[in-house]
mmCIF file of the protein (N, C-alpha, C, O) and its ligand, coordinates in Angstrom:
data_MODEL
# 
_entry.id   MODEL 
# 
loop_
_entity.id 
_entity.type 
_entity.pdbx_number_of_molecules 
1 polymer     1 
2 non-polymer 1 
# 
_entity_poly.entity_id                      1 
_entity_poly.type                           'polypeptide(L)' 
_entity_poly.nstd_linkage                   no 
_entity_poly.nstd_monomer                   no 
_entity_poly.pdbx_seq_one_letter_code       MSDEAGSSARKETVTYEHWCKHPGCKKWGSLGFASGKEDPQWFCAEHQPEWKLNA 
_entity_poly.pdbx_seq_one_letter_code_can   MSDEAGSSARKETVTYEHWCKHPGCKKWGSLGFASGKEDPQWFCAEHQPEWKLNA 
_entity_poly.pdbx_strand_id                 A 
# 
loop_
_entity_poly_seq.entity_id 
_entity_poly_seq.num 
_entity_poly_seq.mon_id 
_entity_poly_seq.hetero 
1 1  MET n 
1 2  SER n 
1 3  ASP n 
1 4  GLU n 
1 5  ALA n 
1 6  GLY n 
1 7  SER n 
1 8  SER n 
1 9  ALA n 
1 10 ARG n 
1 11 LYS n 
1 12 GLU n 
1 13 THR n 
1 14 VAL n 
1 15 THR n 
1 16 TYR n 
1 17 GLU n 
1 18 HIS n 
1 19 TRP n 
1 20 CYS n 
1 21 LYS n 
1 22 HIS n 
1 23 PRO n 
1 24 GLY n 
1 25 CYS n 
1 26 LYS n 
1 27 LYS n 
1 28 TRP n 
1 29 GLY n 
1 30 SER n 
1 31 LEU n 
1 32 GLY n 
1 33 PHE n 
1 34 ALA n 
1 35 SER n 
1 36 GLY n 
1 37 LYS n 
1 38 GLU n 
1 39 ASP n 
1 40 PRO n 
1 41 GLN n 
1 42 TRP n 
1 43 PHE n 
1 44 CYS n 
1 45 ALA n 
1 46 GLU n 
1 47 HIS n 
1 48 GLN n 
1 49 PRO n 
1 50 GLU n 
1 51 TRP n 
1 52 LYS n 
1 53 LEU n 
1 54 ASN n 
1 55 ALA n 
# 
loop_
_struct_asym.id 
_struct_asym.entity_id 
A 1 
B 2 
# 
loop_
_chem_comp.id 
_chem_comp.type 
_chem_comp.mon_nstd_flag 
ALA 'L-peptide linking' y 
ARG 'L-peptide linking' y 
ASN 'L-peptide linking' y 
ASP 'L-peptide linking' y 
CYS 'L-peptide linking' y 
GLN 'L-peptide linking' y 
GLU 'L-peptide linking' y 
GLY 'peptide linking'   y 
HIS 'L-peptide linking' y 
LEU 'L-peptide linking' y 
LYS 'L-peptide linking' y 
MET 'L-peptide linking' y 
PHE 'L-peptide linking' y 
PRO 'L-peptide linking' y 
SER 'L-peptide linking' y 
THR 'L-peptide linking' y 
TRP 'L-peptide linking' y 
TYR 'L-peptide linking' y 
VAL 'L-peptide linking' y 
ZN  non-polymer         . 
# 
_pdbx_entity_nonpoly.entity_id   2 
_pdbx_entity_nonpoly.name        ? 
_pdbx_entity_nonpoly.comp_id     ZN 
# 
_pdbx_nonpoly_scheme.asym_id         B 
_pdbx_nonpoly_scheme.entity_id       2 
_pdbx_nonpoly_scheme.mon_id          ZN 
_pdbx_nonpoly_scheme.ndb_seq_num     1 
_pdbx_nonpoly_scheme.pdb_seq_num     101 
_pdbx_nonpoly_scheme.auth_seq_num    101 
_pdbx_nonpoly_scheme.pdb_mon_id      ZN 
_pdbx_nonpoly_scheme.auth_mon_id     ZN 
_pdbx_nonpoly_scheme.pdb_strand_id   A 
_pdbx_nonpoly_scheme.pdb_ins_code    . 
# 
loop_
_atom_site.group_PDB 
_atom_site.id 
_atom_site.type_symbol 
_atom_site.label_atom_id 
_atom_site.label_alt_id 
_atom_site.label_comp_id 
_atom_site.label_asym_id 
_atom_site.label_entity_id 
_atom_site.label_seq_id 
_atom_site.pdbx_PDB_ins_code 
_atom_site.Cartn_x 
_atom_site.Cartn_y 
_atom_site.Cartn_z 
_atom_site.occupancy 
_atom_site.B_iso_or_equiv 
_atom_site.pdbx_formal_charge 
_atom_site.auth_seq_id 
_atom_site.auth_comp_id 
_atom_site.auth_asym_id 
_atom_site.auth_atom_id 
_atom_site.pdbx_PDB_model_num 
ATOM   1   N  N  . MET A 1 1  ? 0.831   -1.195 0.000  1.00 0.00 ? 1   MET A N  1 
ATOM   2   C  CA . MET A 1 1  ? 0.000   0.000  0.000  1.00 0.00 ? 1   MET A CA 1 
ATOM   3   C  C  . MET A 1 1  ? 0.869   1.251  0.000  1.00 0.00 ? 1   MET A C  1 
ATOM   4   O  O  . MET A 1 1  ? 1.727   1.413  0.868  1.00 0.00 ? 1   MET A O  1 
ATOM   5   N  N  . SER A 1 2  ? 0.659   2.108  -0.941 1.00 0.00 ? 2   SER A N  1 
ATOM   6   C  CA . SER A 1 2  ? 1.454   3.328  -0.979 1.00 0.00 ? 2   SER A CA 1 
ATOM   7   C  C  . SER A 1 2  ? 0.544   4.537  -0.842 1.00 0.00 ? 2   SER A C  1 
ATOM   8   O  O  . SER A 1 2  ? 0.153   5.164  -1.826 1.00 0.00 ? 2   SER A O  1 
ATOM   9   N  N  . ASP A 1 3  ? 0.230   4.835  0.363  1.00 0.00 ? 3   ASP A N  1 
ATOM   10  C  CA . ASP A 1 3  ? -0.581  6.038  0.581  1.00 0.00 ? 3   ASP A CA 1 
ATOM   11  C  C  . ASP A 1 3  ? 0.101   6.907  1.629  1.00 0.00 ? 3   ASP A C  1 
ATOM   12  O  O  . ASP A 1 3  ? -0.453  7.235  2.678  1.00 0.00 ? 3   ASP A O  1 
ATOM   13  N  N  . GLU A 1 4  ? 1.337   7.260  1.285  1.00 0.00 ? 4   GLU A N  1 
ATOM   14  C  CA . GLU A 1 4  ? 2.131   8.039  2.222  1.00 0.00 ? 4   GLU A CA 1 
ATOM   15  C  C  . GLU A 1 4  ? 1.464   9.378  2.519  1.00 0.00 ? 4   GLU A C  1 
ATOM   16  O  O  . GLU A 1 4  ? 1.585   9.928  3.614  1.00 0.00 ? 4   GLU A O  1 
ATOM   17  N  N  . ALA A 1 5  ? 0.768   9.877  1.526  1.00 0.00 ? 5   ALA A N  1 
ATOM   18  C  CA . ALA A 1 5  ? 0.163   11.197 1.688  1.00 0.00 ? 5   ALA A CA 1 
ATOM   19  C  C  . ALA A 1 5  ? -0.933  11.169 2.758  1.00 0.00 ? 5   ALA A C  1 
ATOM   20  O  O  . ALA A 1 5  ? -1.131  12.139 3.489  1.00 0.00 ? 5   ALA A O  1 
ATOM   21  N  N  . GLY A 1 6  ? -1.629  10.050 2.833  1.00 0.00 ? 6   GLY A N  1 
ATOM   22  C  CA . GLY A 1 6  ? -2.751  10.014 3.766  1.00 0.00 ? 6   GLY A CA 1 
ATOM   23  C  C  . GLY A 1 6  ? -2.391  9.382  5.092  1.00 0.00 ? 6   GLY A C  1 
ATOM   24  O  O  . GLY A 1 6  ? -3.240  9.269  5.977  1.00 0.00 ? 6   GLY A O  1 
ATOM   25  N  N  . SER A 1 7  ? -1.160  8.973  5.241  1.00 0.00 ? 7   SER A N  1 
ATOM   26  C  CA . SER A 1 7  ? -0.778  8.291  6.462  1.00 0.00 ? 7   SER A CA 1 
ATOM   27  C  C  . SER A 1 7  ? -0.902  9.202  7.676  1.00 0.00 ? 7   SER A C  1 
ATOM   28  O  O  . SER A 1 7  ? -1.358  8.785  8.740  1.00 0.00 ? 7   SER A O  1 
ATOM   29  N  N  . SER A 1 8  ? -0.495  10.430 7.501  1.00 0.00 ? 8   SER A N  1 
ATOM   30  C  CA . SER A 1 8  ? -0.542  11.349 8.631  1.00 0.00 ? 8   SER A CA 1 
ATOM   31  C  C  . SER A 1 8  ? -1.977  11.701 8.999  1.00 0.00 ? 8   SER A C  1 
ATOM   32  O  O  . SER A 1 8  ? -2.308  11.869 10.173 1.00 0.00 ? 8   SER A O  1 
ATOM   33  N  N  . ALA A 1 9  ? -2.815  11.808 7.989  1.00 0.00 ? 9   ALA A N  1 
ATOM   34  C  CA . ALA A 1 9  ? -4.197  12.193 8.236  1.00 0.00 ? 9   ALA A CA 1 
ATOM   35  C  C  . ALA A 1 9  ? -4.976  11.051 8.865  1.00 0.00 ? 9   ALA A C  1 
ATOM   36  O  O  . ALA A 1 9  ? -6.056  11.248 9.422  1.00 0.00 ? 9   ALA A O  1 
ATOM   37  N  N  . ARG A 1 10 ? -4.413  9.857  8.766  1.00 0.00 ? 10  ARG A N  1 
ATOM   38  C  CA . ARG A 1 10 ? -5.140  8.710  9.271  1.00 0.00 ? 10  ARG A CA 1 
ATOM   39  C  C  . ARG A 1 10 ? -4.995  8.557  10.786 1.00 0.00 ? 10  ARG A C  1 
ATOM   40  O  O  . ARG A 1 10 ? -5.739  7.817  11.430 1.00 0.00 ? 10  ARG A O  1 
ATOM   41  N  N  . LYS A 1 11 ? -4.031  9.269  11.325 1.00 0.00 ? 11  LYS A N  1 
ATOM   42  C  CA . LYS A 1 11 ? -3.842  9.192  12.771 1.00 0.00 ? 11  LYS A CA 1 
ATOM   43  C  C  . LYS A 1 11 ? -5.062  9.738  13.500 1.00 0.00 ? 11  LYS A C  1 
ATOM   44  O  O  . LYS A 1 11 ? -5.570  10.817 13.194 1.00 0.00 ? 11  LYS A O  1 
ATOM   45  N  N  . GLU A 1 12 ? -5.503  8.974  14.451 1.00 0.00 ? 12  GLU A N  1 
ATOM   46  C  CA . GLU A 1 12 ? -6.651  9.438  15.215 1.00 0.00 ? 12  GLU A CA 1 
ATOM   47  C  C  . GLU A 1 12 ? -6.174  10.118 16.494 1.00 0.00 ? 12  GLU A C  1 
ATOM   48  O  O  . GLU A 1 12 ? -5.330  9.600  17.224 1.00 0.00 ? 12  GLU A O  1 
ATOM   49  N  N  . THR A 1 13 ? -6.719  11.247 16.728 1.00 0.00 ? 13  THR A N  1 
ATOM   50  C  CA . THR A 1 13 ? -6.325  11.976 17.925 1.00 0.00 ? 13  THR A CA 1 
ATOM   51  C  C  . THR A 1 13 ? -6.949  11.359 19.166 1.00 0.00 ? 13  THR A C  1 
ATOM   52  O  O  . THR A 1 13 ? -7.993  10.711 19.089 1.00 0.00 ? 13  THR A O  1 
ATOM   53  N  N  . VAL A 1 14 ? -6.330  11.557 20.268 1.00 0.00 ? 14  VAL A N  1 
ATOM   54  C  CA . VAL A 1 14 ? -6.829  10.985 21.529 1.00 0.00 ? 14  VAL A CA 1 
ATOM   55  C  C  . VAL A 1 14 ? -8.080  11.713 21.979 1.00 0.00 ? 14  VAL A C  1 
ATOM   56  O  O  . VAL A 1 14 ? -8.946  11.151 22.649 1.00 0.00 ? 14  VAL A O  1 
ATOM   57  N  N  . THR A 1 15 ? -8.148  12.950 21.603 1.00 0.00 ? 15  THR A N  1 
ATOM   58  C  CA . THR A 1 15 ? -9.299  13.747 22.026 1.00 0.00 ? 15  THR A CA 1 
ATOM   59  C  C  . THR A 1 15 ? -10.519 13.377 21.197 1.00 0.00 ? 15  THR A C  1 
ATOM   60  O  O  . THR A 1 15 ? -10.836 14.030 20.203 1.00 0.00 ? 15  THR A O  1 
ATOM   61  N  N  . TYR A 1 16 ? -11.178 12.345 21.614 1.00 0.00 ? 16  TYR A N  1 
ATOM   62  C  CA . TYR A 1 16 ? -12.398 11.916 20.947 1.00 0.00 ? 16  TYR A CA 1 
ATOM   63  C  C  . TYR A 1 16 ? -13.572 12.721 21.484 1.00 0.00 ? 16  TYR A C  1 
ATOM   64  O  O  . TYR A 1 16 ? -13.852 12.729 22.683 1.00 0.00 ? 16  TYR A O  1 
ATOM   65  N  N  . GLU A 1 17 ? -14.230 13.381 20.587 1.00 0.00 ? 17  GLU A N  1 
ATOM   66  C  CA . GLU A 1 17 ? -15.318 14.248 21.025 1.00 0.00 ? 17  GLU A CA 1 
ATOM   67  C  C  . GLU A 1 17 ? -16.599 13.456 21.249 1.00 0.00 ? 17  GLU A C  1 
ATOM   68  O  O  . GLU A 1 17 ? -17.046 12.715 20.374 1.00 0.00 ? 17  GLU A O  1 
ATOM   69  N  N  . HIS A 1 18 ? -17.157 13.615 22.375 1.00 0.00 ? 18  HIS A N  1 
ATOM   70  C  CA . HIS A 1 18 ? -18.425 12.954 22.671 1.00 0.00 ? 18  HIS A CA 1 
ATOM   71  C  C  . HIS A 1 18 ? -19.307 13.922 23.433 1.00 0.00 ? 18  HIS A C  1 
ATOM   72  O  O  . HIS A 1 18 ? -18.939 14.484 24.464 1.00 0.00 ? 18  HIS A O  1 
ATOM   73  N  N  . TRP A 1 19 ? -20.475 14.082 22.876 1.00 0.00 ? 19  TRP A N  1 
ATOM   74  C  CA . TRP A 1 19 ? -21.408 15.035 23.477 1.00 0.00 ? 19  TRP A CA 1 
ATOM   75  C  C  . TRP A 1 19 ? -22.595 14.295 24.062 1.00 0.00 ? 19  TRP A C  1 
ATOM   76  O  O  . TRP A 1 19 ? -22.840 13.133 23.739 1.00 0.00 ? 19  TRP A O  1 
ATOM   77  N  N  . CYS A 1 20 ? -23.313 14.966 24.909 1.00 0.00 ? 20  CYS A N  1 
ATOM   78  C  CA . CYS A 1 20 ? -24.467 14.369 25.577 1.00 0.00 ? 20  CYS A CA 1 
ATOM   79  C  C  . CYS A 1 20 ? -25.441 13.790 24.554 1.00 0.00 ? 20  CYS A C  1 
ATOM   80  O  O  . CYS A 1 20 ? -25.802 14.443 23.576 1.00 0.00 ? 20  CYS A O  1 
ATOM   81  N  N  . LYS A 1 21 ? -25.853 12.565 24.800 1.00 0.00 ? 21  LYS A N  1 
ATOM   82  C  CA . LYS A 1 21 ? -26.757 11.868 23.878 1.00 0.00 ? 21  LYS A CA 1 
ATOM   83  C  C  . LYS A 1 21 ? -28.188 12.363 23.983 1.00 0.00 ? 21  LYS A C  1 
ATOM   84  O  O  . LYS A 1 21 ? -29.025 12.055 23.134 1.00 0.00 ? 21  LYS A O  1 
ATOM   85  N  N  . HIS A 1 22 ? -28.459 13.119 25.011 1.00 0.00 ? 22  HIS A N  1 
ATOM   86  C  CA . HIS A 1 22 ? -29.819 13.593 25.202 1.00 0.00 ? 22  HIS A CA 1 
ATOM   87  C  C  . HIS A 1 22 ? -30.228 14.476 24.025 1.00 0.00 ? 22  HIS A C  1 
ATOM   88  O  O  . HIS A 1 22 ? -29.504 15.400 23.655 1.00 0.00 ? 22  HIS A O  1 
ATOM   89  N  N  . PRO A 1 23 ? -31.401 14.184 23.436 1.00 0.00 ? 23  PRO A N  1 
ATOM   90  C  CA . PRO A 1 23 ? -31.855 14.958 22.281 1.00 0.00 ? 23  PRO A CA 1 
ATOM   91  C  C  . PRO A 1 23 ? -31.925 16.443 22.578 1.00 0.00 ? 23  PRO A C  1 
ATOM   92  O  O  . PRO A 1 23 ? -32.588 16.880 23.518 1.00 0.00 ? 23  PRO A O  1 
ATOM   93  N  N  . GLY A 1 24 ? -31.229 17.201 21.759 1.00 0.00 ? 24  GLY A N  1 
ATOM   94  C  CA . GLY A 1 24 ? -31.279 18.647 21.910 1.00 0.00 ? 24  GLY A CA 1 
ATOM   95  C  C  . GLY A 1 24 ? -30.261 19.196 22.866 1.00 0.00 ? 24  GLY A C  1 
ATOM   96  O  O  . GLY A 1 24 ? -30.081 20.411 22.952 1.00 0.00 ? 24  GLY A O  1 
ATOM   97  N  N  . CYS A 1 25 ? -29.587 18.324 23.590 1.00 0.00 ? 25  CYS A N  1 
ATOM   98  C  CA . CYS A 1 25 ? -28.612 18.794 24.561 1.00 0.00 ? 25  CYS A CA 1 
ATOM   99  C  C  . CYS A 1 25 ? -27.274 18.999 23.875 1.00 0.00 ? 25  CYS A C  1 
ATOM   100 O  O  . CYS A 1 25 ? -26.797 18.128 23.147 1.00 0.00 ? 25  CYS A O  1 
ATOM   101 N  N  . LYS A 1 26 ? -26.679 20.142 24.111 1.00 0.00 ? 26  LYS A N  1 
ATOM   102 C  CA . LYS A 1 26 ? -25.419 20.457 23.455 1.00 0.00 ? 26  LYS A CA 1 
ATOM   103 C  C  . LYS A 1 26 ? -24.263 20.445 24.436 1.00 0.00 ? 26  LYS A C  1 
ATOM   104 O  O  . LYS A 1 26 ? -23.166 20.916 24.133 1.00 0.00 ? 26  LYS A O  1 
ATOM   105 N  N  . LYS A 1 27 ? -24.518 19.909 25.600 1.00 0.00 ? 27  LYS A N  1 
ATOM   106 C  CA . LYS A 1 27 ? -23.470 19.905 26.607 1.00 0.00 ? 27  LYS A CA 1 
ATOM   107 C  C  . LYS A 1 27 ? -22.453 18.800 26.349 1.00 0.00 ? 27  LYS A C  1 
ATOM   108 O  O  . LYS A 1 27 ? -22.692 17.861 25.591 1.00 0.00 ? 27  LYS A O  1 
ATOM   109 N  N  . TRP A 1 28 ? -21.343 18.947 26.992 1.00 0.00 ? 28  TRP A N  1 
ATOM   110 C  CA . TRP A 1 28 ? -20.286 17.951 26.872 1.00 0.00 ? 28  TRP A CA 1 
ATOM   111 C  C  . TRP A 1 28 ? -20.645 16.698 27.660 1.00 0.00 ? 28  TRP A C  1 
ATOM   112 O  O  . TRP A 1 28 ? -20.998 16.769 28.837 1.00 0.00 ? 28  TRP A O  1 
ATOM   113 N  N  . GLY A 1 29 ? -20.549 15.535 26.986 1.00 0.00 ? 29  GLY A N  1 
ATOM   114 C  CA . GLY A 1 29 ? -20.861 14.286 27.668 1.00 0.00 ? 29  GLY A CA 1 
ATOM   115 C  C  . GLY A 1 29 ? -19.677 13.802 28.471 1.00 0.00 ? 29  GLY A C  1 
ATOM   116 O  O  . GLY A 1 29 ? -18.849 13.036 27.979 1.00 0.00 ? 29  GLY A O  1 
ATOM   117 N  N  . SER A 1 30 ? -19.603 14.240 29.678 1.00 0.00 ? 30  SER A N  1 
ATOM   118 C  CA . SER A 1 30 ? -18.458 13.897 30.522 1.00 0.00 ? 30  SER A CA 1 
ATOM   119 C  C  . SER A 1 30 ? -18.626 12.536 31.161 1.00 0.00 ? 30  SER A C  1 
ATOM   120 O  O  . SER A 1 30 ? -17.660 11.953 31.653 1.00 0.00 ? 30  SER A O  1 
ATOM   121 N  N  . LEU A 1 31 ? -19.843 12.027 31.156 1.00 0.00 ? 31  LEU A N  1 
ATOM   122 C  CA . LEU A 1 31 ? -20.110 10.750 31.805 1.00 0.00 ? 31  LEU A CA 1 
ATOM   123 C  C  . LEU A 1 31 ? -20.428 9.694  30.759 1.00 0.00 ? 31  LEU A C  1 
ATOM   124 O  O  . LEU A 1 31 ? -21.372 9.843  29.983 1.00 0.00 ? 31  LEU A O  1 
ATOM   125 N  N  . GLY A 1 32 ? -19.637 8.627  30.741 1.00 0.00 ? 32  GLY A N  1 
ATOM   126 C  CA . GLY A 1 32 ? -19.846 7.577  29.752 1.00 0.00 ? 32  GLY A CA 1 
ATOM   127 C  C  . GLY A 1 32 ? -20.477 6.351  30.379 1.00 0.00 ? 32  GLY A C  1 
ATOM   128 O  O  . GLY A 1 32 ? -20.083 5.920  31.463 1.00 0.00 ? 32  GLY A O  1 
ATOM   129 N  N  . PHE A 1 33 ? -21.459 5.795  29.691 1.00 0.00 ? 33  PHE A N  1 
ATOM   130 C  CA . PHE A 1 33 ? -22.134 4.607  30.194 1.00 0.00 ? 33  PHE A CA 1 
ATOM   131 C  C  . PHE A 1 33 ? -22.145 3.552  29.107 1.00 0.00 ? 33  PHE A C  1 
ATOM   132 O  O  . PHE A 1 33 ? -22.652 3.787  28.011 1.00 0.00 ? 33  PHE A O  1 
ATOM   133 N  N  . ALA A 1 34 ? -21.592 2.401  29.406 1.00 0.00 ? 34  ALA A N  1 
ATOM   134 C  CA . ALA A 1 34 ? -21.565 1.324  28.434 1.00 0.00 ? 34  ALA A CA 1 
ATOM   135 C  C  . ALA A 1 34 ? -22.524 0.226  28.863 1.00 0.00 ? 34  ALA A C  1 
ATOM   136 O  O  . ALA A 1 34 ? -22.486 -0.243 30.001 1.00 0.00 ? 34  ALA A O  1 
ATOM   137 N  N  . SER A 1 35 ? -23.384 -0.177 27.933 1.00 0.00 ? 35  SER A N  1 
ATOM   138 C  CA . SER A 1 35 ? -24.329 -1.238 28.248 1.00 0.00 ? 35  SER A CA 1 
ATOM   139 C  C  . SER A 1 35 ? -23.940 -2.493 27.484 1.00 0.00 ? 35  SER A C  1 
ATOM   140 O  O  . SER A 1 35 ? -24.170 -2.583 26.278 1.00 0.00 ? 35  SER A O  1 
ATOM   141 N  N  . GLY A 1 36 ? -23.364 -3.442 28.163 1.00 0.00 ? 36  GLY A N  1 
ATOM   142 C  CA . GLY A 1 36 ? -22.950 -4.681 27.521 1.00 0.00 ? 36  GLY A CA 1 
ATOM   143 C  C  . GLY A 1 36 ? -21.900 -4.428 26.460 1.00 0.00 ? 36  GLY A C  1 
ATOM   144 O  O  . GLY A 1 36 ? -20.874 -3.800 26.723 1.00 0.00 ? 36  GLY A O  1 
ATOM   145 N  N  . LYS A 1 37 ? -22.160 -4.918 25.261 1.00 0.00 ? 37  LYS A N  1 
ATOM   146 C  CA . LYS A 1 37 ? -21.192 -4.777 24.174 1.00 0.00 ? 37  LYS A CA 1 
ATOM   147 C  C  . LYS A 1 37 ? -21.410 -3.504 23.378 1.00 0.00 ? 37  LYS A C  1 
ATOM   148 O  O  . LYS A 1 37 ? -20.663 -3.209 22.445 1.00 0.00 ? 37  LYS A O  1 
ATOM   149 N  N  . GLU A 1 38 ? -22.410 -2.770 23.741 1.00 0.00 ? 38  GLU A N  1 
ATOM   150 C  CA . GLU A 1 38 ? -22.703 -1.561 22.984 1.00 0.00 ? 38  GLU A CA 1 
ATOM   151 C  C  . GLU A 1 38 ? -21.634 -0.511 23.211 1.00 0.00 ? 38  GLU A C  1 
ATOM   152 O  O  . GLU A 1 38 ? -20.902 -0.549 24.200 1.00 0.00 ? 38  GLU A O  1 
ATOM   153 N  N  . ASP A 1 39 ? -21.556 0.413  22.293 1.00 0.00 ? 39  ASP A N  1 
ATOM   154 C  CA . ASP A 1 39 ? -20.617 1.507  22.452 1.00 0.00 ? 39  ASP A CA 1 
ATOM   155 C  C  . ASP A 1 39 ? -21.067 2.383  23.609 1.00 0.00 ? 39  ASP A C  1 
ATOM   156 O  O  . ASP A 1 39 ? -22.263 2.506  23.872 1.00 0.00 ? 39  ASP A O  1 
ATOM   157 N  N  . PRO A 1 40 ? -20.129 2.978  24.286 1.00 0.00 ? 40  PRO A N  1 
ATOM   158 C  CA . PRO A 1 40 ? -20.468 3.841  25.419 1.00 0.00 ? 40  PRO A CA 1 
ATOM   159 C  C  . PRO A 1 40 ? -21.376 4.984  25.007 1.00 0.00 ? 40  PRO A C  1 
ATOM   160 O  O  . PRO A 1 40 ? -21.203 5.598  23.954 1.00 0.00 ? 40  PRO A O  1 
ATOM   161 N  N  . GLN A 1 41 ? -22.328 5.247  25.849 1.00 0.00 ? 41  GLN A N  1 
ATOM   162 C  CA . GLN A 1 41 ? -23.206 6.379  25.621 1.00 0.00 ? 41  GLN A CA 1 
ATOM   163 C  C  . GLN A 1 41 ? -22.769 7.494  26.548 1.00 0.00 ? 41  GLN A C  1 
ATOM   164 O  O  . GLN A 1 41 ? -22.549 7.277  27.740 1.00 0.00 ? 41  GLN A O  1 
ATOM   165 N  N  . TRP A 1 42 ? -22.647 8.666  26.002 1.00 0.00 ? 42  TRP A N  1 
ATOM   166 C  CA . TRP A 1 42 ? -22.129 9.773  26.787 1.00 0.00 ? 42  TRP A CA 1 
ATOM   167 C  C  . TRP A 1 42 ? -23.230 10.745 27.146 1.00 0.00 ? 42  TRP A C  1 
ATOM   168 O  O  . TRP A 1 42 ? -24.064 11.107 26.316 1.00 0.00 ? 42  TRP A O  1 
ATOM   169 N  N  . PHE A 1 43 ? -23.214 11.156 28.392 1.00 0.00 ? 43  PHE A N  1 
ATOM   170 C  CA . PHE A 1 43 ? -24.219 12.097 28.857 1.00 0.00 ? 43  PHE A CA 1 
ATOM   171 C  C  . PHE A 1 43 ? -23.562 13.154 29.734 1.00 0.00 ? 43  PHE A C  1 
ATOM   172 O  O  . PHE A 1 43 ? -22.494 12.938 30.306 1.00 0.00 ? 43  PHE A O  1 
ATOM   173 N  N  . CYS A 1 44 ? -24.212 14.275 29.822 1.00 0.00 ? 44  CYS A N  1 
ATOM   174 C  CA . CYS A 1 44 ? -23.753 15.280 30.751 1.00 0.00 ? 44  CYS A CA 1 
ATOM   175 C  C  . CYS A 1 44 ? -24.297 14.913 32.136 1.00 0.00 ? 44  CYS A C  1 
ATOM   176 O  O  . CYS A 1 44 ? -25.123 14.009 32.265 1.00 0.00 ? 44  CYS A O  1 
ATOM   177 N  N  . ALA A 1 45 ? -23.839 15.606 33.145 1.00 0.00 ? 45  ALA A N  1 
ATOM   178 C  CA . ALA A 1 45 ? -24.250 15.275 34.512 1.00 0.00 ? 45  ALA A CA 1 
ATOM   179 C  C  . ALA A 1 45 ? -25.756 15.434 34.695 1.00 0.00 ? 45  ALA A C  1 
ATOM   180 O  O  . ALA A 1 45 ? -26.367 14.806 35.560 1.00 0.00 ? 45  ALA A O  1 
ATOM   181 N  N  . GLU A 1 46 ? -26.329 16.276 33.869 1.00 0.00 ? 46  GLU A N  1 
ATOM   182 C  CA . GLU A 1 46 ? -27.754 16.559 34.023 1.00 0.00 ? 46  GLU A CA 1 
ATOM   183 C  C  . GLU A 1 46 ? -28.629 15.457 33.429 1.00 0.00 ? 46  GLU A C  1 
ATOM   184 O  O  . GLU A 1 46 ? -29.751 15.234 33.882 1.00 0.00 ? 46  GLU A O  1 
ATOM   185 N  N  . HIS A 1 47 ? -28.112 14.775 32.420 1.00 0.00 ? 47  HIS A N  1 
ATOM   186 C  CA . HIS A 1 47 ? -28.910 13.778 31.708 1.00 0.00 ? 47  HIS A CA 1 
ATOM   187 C  C  . HIS A 1 47 ? -28.392 12.359 31.874 1.00 0.00 ? 47  HIS A C  1 
ATOM   188 O  O  . HIS A 1 47 ? -28.772 11.467 31.117 1.00 0.00 ? 47  HIS A O  1 
ATOM   189 N  N  . GLN A 1 48 ? -27.554 12.151 32.828 1.00 0.00 ? 48  GLN A N  1 
ATOM   190 C  CA . GLN A 1 48 ? -27.033 10.795 32.993 1.00 0.00 ? 48  GLN A CA 1 
ATOM   191 C  C  . GLN A 1 48 ? -28.170 9.833  33.311 1.00 0.00 ? 48  GLN A C  1 
ATOM   192 O  O  . GLN A 1 48 ? -29.026 10.120 34.148 1.00 0.00 ? 48  GLN A O  1 
ATOM   193 N  N  . PRO A 1 49 ? -28.168 8.690  32.633 1.00 0.00 ? 49  PRO A N  1 
ATOM   194 C  CA . PRO A 1 49 ? -29.255 7.721  32.792 1.00 0.00 ? 49  PRO A CA 1 
ATOM   195 C  C  . PRO A 1 49 ? -29.274 7.097  34.181 1.00 0.00 ? 49  PRO A C  1 
ATOM   196 O  O  . PRO A 1 49 ? -28.244 6.665  34.698 1.00 0.00 ? 49  PRO A O  1 
ATOM   197 N  N  . GLU A 1 50 ? -30.436 7.060  34.760 1.00 0.00 ? 50  GLU A N  1 
ATOM   198 C  CA . GLU A 1 50 ? -30.556 6.501  36.108 1.00 0.00 ? 50  GLU A CA 1 
ATOM   199 C  C  . GLU A 1 50 ? -30.393 4.988  36.102 1.00 0.00 ? 50  GLU A C  1 
ATOM   200 O  O  . GLU A 1 50 ? -30.054 4.381  37.119 1.00 0.00 ? 50  GLU A O  1 
ATOM   201 N  N  . TRP A 1 51 ? -30.642 4.383  34.925 1.00 0.00 ? 51  TRP A N  1 
ATOM   202 C  CA . TRP A 1 51 ? -30.596 2.920  34.842 1.00 0.00 ? 51  TRP A CA 1 
ATOM   203 C  C  . TRP A 1 51 ? -29.196 2.384  35.004 1.00 0.00 ? 51  TRP A C  1 
ATOM   204 O  O  . TRP A 1 51 ? -28.990 1.172  35.063 1.00 0.00 ? 51  TRP A O  1 
ATOM   205 N  N  . LYS A 1 52 ? -28.241 3.275  35.076 1.00 0.00 ? 52  LYS A N  1 
ATOM   206 C  CA . LYS A 1 52 ? -26.878 2.793  35.242 1.00 0.00 ? 52  LYS A CA 1 
ATOM   207 C  C  . LYS A 1 52 ? -26.361 2.975  36.657 1.00 0.00 ? 52  LYS A C  1 
ATOM   208 O  O  . LYS A 1 52 ? -25.295 2.467  37.005 1.00 0.00 ? 52  LYS A O  1 
ATOM   209 N  N  . LEU A 1 53 ? -27.102 3.687  37.458 1.00 0.00 ? 53  LEU A N  1 
ATOM   210 C  CA . LEU A 1 53 ? -26.641 3.965  38.805 1.00 0.00 ? 53  LEU A CA 1 
ATOM   211 C  C  . LEU A 1 53 ? -26.630 2.708  39.663 1.00 0.00 ? 53  LEU A C  1 
ATOM   212 O  O  . LEU A 1 53 ? -25.855 2.602  40.613 1.00 0.00 ? 53  LEU A O  1 
ATOM   213 N  N  . ASN A 1 54 ? -27.501 1.747  39.318 1.00 0.00 ? 54  ASN A N  1 
ATOM   214 C  CA . ASN A 1 54 ? -27.591 0.534  40.120 1.00 0.00 ? 54  ASN A CA 1 
ATOM   215 C  C  . ASN A 1 54 ? -26.669 -0.573 39.622 1.00 0.00 ? 54  ASN A C  1 
ATOM   216 O  O  . ASN A 1 54 ? -26.536 -1.619 40.258 1.00 0.00 ? 54  ASN A O  1 
ATOM   217 N  N  . ALA A 1 55 ? -26.046 -0.334 38.500 1.00 0.00 ? 55  ALA A N  1 
ATOM   218 C  CA . ALA A 1 55 ? -25.225 -1.384 37.906 1.00 0.00 ? 55  ALA A CA 1 
ATOM   219 C  C  . ALA A 1 55 ? -23.964 -1.659 38.721 1.00 0.00 ? 55  ALA A C  1 
ATOM   220 O  O  . ALA A 1 55 ? -23.166 -2.520 38.350 1.00 0.00 ? 55  ALA A O  1 
HETATM 221 ZN ZN . ZN  B 2 .  ? -27.301 16.582 28.574 1.00 0.00 2 101 ZN  A ZN 1 
# 
């Protein structure tokens, strides 16, 4: 594979942006909740799902 030009652009930064999953919420999802094998769902402190507090 010779894609030297795109090699640098392919690097993924550590700063993965994740925002609150709550519809309409534009806050930063500082709290991540993973349910089983699903990808983590991110919520702000205001919209964090209660169903995870007992886990
Ligand atoms: Zn929120």
